[in-house]
C-alpha positions as CSV (number, residue, x, y, z in Angstrom):
1,M,76.9,5.0,105.8
2,D,73.9,3.5,104.1
3,F,73.8,0.4,101.9
4,D,73.7,2.4,98.6
5,Q,76.8,4.5,99.7
6,W,78.6,1.3,100.7
7,N,77.8,-0.3,97.3
8,E,79.1,2.8,95.5
9,L,82.4,2.5,97.4
10,R,82.5,-1.2,96.8
11,R,82.3,-0.5,93.0
12,G,85.1,2.1,93.4
13,A,83.0,5.2,93.1
14,R,84.7,8.0,95.1
15,C,86.7,5.5,97.2
16,P,89.0,7.5,99.5
17,F,91.5,4.7,99.4
18,D,92.0,4.9,95.6
19,G,94.9,7.0,94.6
20,P,96.1,9.5,94.7
21,R,95.8,9.8,98.5
22,P,97.1,12.7,100.6
23,E,100.3,12.0,102.5
24,S,98.7,13.4,105.6
25,T,95.2,13.7,106.9
26,D,93.5,14.2,110.2
27,E,93.7,10.4,110.5
28,W,97.1,9.3,109.2
29,D,100.6,10.2,108.0
30,L,102.5,8.6,105.2
31,I,105.3,6.2,106.3
32,A,106.3,4.9,102.9
33,P,105.2,3.3,99.6
34,L,106.0,-0.4,99.4
35,R,105.8,-2.8,96.4
36,V,102.1,-2.7,95.7
37,S,100.7,-0.8,98.7
38,T,101.4,2.2,100.9
39,L,102.0,2.2,104.7
40,Y,100.4,4.9,106.9
41,L,100.7,5.6,110.6
42,Y,97.5,6.4,112.3
43,K,97.5,9.6,114.4
44,N,95.5,7.8,117.0
45,Q,98.3,5.9,118.8
46,T,96.3,4.3,121.7
47,Y,98.1,1.2,120.4
48,R,101.6,2.4,119.6
49,G,102.5,1.5,116.0
50,H,98.8,1.5,114.8
51,C,99.2,1.5,111.0
52,M,97.3,0.9,107.8
53,L,98.6,-0.7,104.6
54,I,96.5,0.2,101.6
55,L,96.6,-1.6,98.2
56,D,97.8,0.7,95.5
57,L,97.4,-1.4,92.3
58,R,93.8,-0.6,91.7
59,H,90.4,-0.7,93.5
60,A,89.9,-4.2,94.8
61,T,87.7,-5.3,97.7
62,R,88.6,-8.9,98.1
63,P,91.7,-11.1,97.6
64,D,90.0,-13.1,94.8
65,E,90.0,-9.8,92.7
66,L,93.8,-10.0,92.6
67,S,96.0,-12.4,90.6
68,A,97.9,-14.9,92.7
69,Q,101.1,-12.8,92.1
70,E,99.4,-9.6,93.2
71,W,98.1,-11.2,96.4
72,L,101.6,-12.6,97.2
73,Q,103.1,-9.1,96.7
74,F,100.4,-7.5,98.9
75,C,101.1,-10.2,101.6
76,A,104.9,-9.5,101.2
77,D,104.2,-5.8,101.8
78,L,102.3,-6.8,105.0
79,Y,105.3,-8.8,106.1
80,T,107.7,-5.9,105.4
81,A,105.4,-3.5,107.4
82,E,105.0,-5.8,110.3
83,T,108.7,-6.5,110.5
84,A,109.4,-2.7,110.5
85,I,106.9,-2.1,113.2
86,T,108.2,-5.0,115.3
87,R,111.8,-3.9,115.0
88,T,110.9,-0.3,115.8
89,L,108.6,-0.8,118.7
90,N,109.2,-4.4,120.0
91,P,105.5,-5.1,120.8
92,D,104.3,-8.1,122.7
93,H,101.8,-8.8,120.0
94,I,100.5,-7.5,116.7
95,N,96.8,-7.7,115.6
96,T,96.2,-7.6,111.8
97,A,92.8,-7.3,110.1
98,A,91.5,-7.2,106.6
99,L,87.8,-6.7,107.2
100,G,86.5,-4.4,104.4
101,N,83.1,-3.9,106.1
102,L,83.7,-0.2,106.8
103,M,85.8,0.6,103.8
104,P,85.5,-1.8,100.8
105,H,89.0,-1.5,99.5
106,L,91.8,-4.0,100.3
107,H,93.8,-2.8,103.2
108,W,95.4,-4.3,106.3
109,L,95.1,-2.6,109.7
110,T,94.7,-2.9,113.4
111,Q,91.1,-1.8,113.7
112,G,90.8,1.1,116.1
113,R,87.3,2.5,115.6
114,D,86.2,1.7,119.2
115,M,89.4,2.6,121.0
116,P,90.1,5.9,122.8
117,D,91.7,8.6,120.6
118,T,95.2,9.0,121.9
119,R,97.4,11.5,120.0
120,L,101.1,11.7,120.4
121,E,102.8,15.0,120.8
122,T,104.0,16.3,117.4
123,H,107.6,15.5,118.0
124,E,106.7,12.0,119.2
125,Q,104.6,11.4,116.1
126,L,107.4,12.6,113.8
127,G,110.0,10.6,115.7
128,L,107.9,7.4,115.3
129,L,107.4,8.1,111.6
130,Q,111.1,8.6,111.1
131,S,111.9,5.4,113.0
132,L,109.5,3.4,110.9
133,R,110.9,4.9,107.7
134,R,114.4,4.0,108.8
135,A,113.4,0.5,109.6
136,L,111.9,0.1,106.1
137,T,114.8,1.6,104.2
138,S,117.7,0.2,106.3
139,G,116.9,-3.4,105.2
140,A,115.8,-4.3,108.7
141,A,112.3,-5.1,107.3
142,K,113.4,-7.1,104.3
């Protein structure tokens, strides 16, 4: 992506993270909408539980573009997502990033661009999606 394309995305022109987004793509599957964002499970599961949490309120590229209340809600969604992932998968560690250098739209993720592409069998991917959804709706992540 060149500088002009990145600047267009930064301004919100044709941002693929602005709504409406598809529930499923070649890259992710919808887990659930939260308060002010939506949680997606990456299909590349080299690191089990690799997810992305995308801000839904509007196009924003940095925390200072949100009100203090909106930022707190987005962080609360991150806490909810991390709790669900932890309860579902019991990982030794979770890495969280909000870089915005590849996609200028507020989102939290574990960056996986340079990792090997490890896809789960369809039934395993669906089982992980269902487990994460249950963890979010059962109150375990609240």
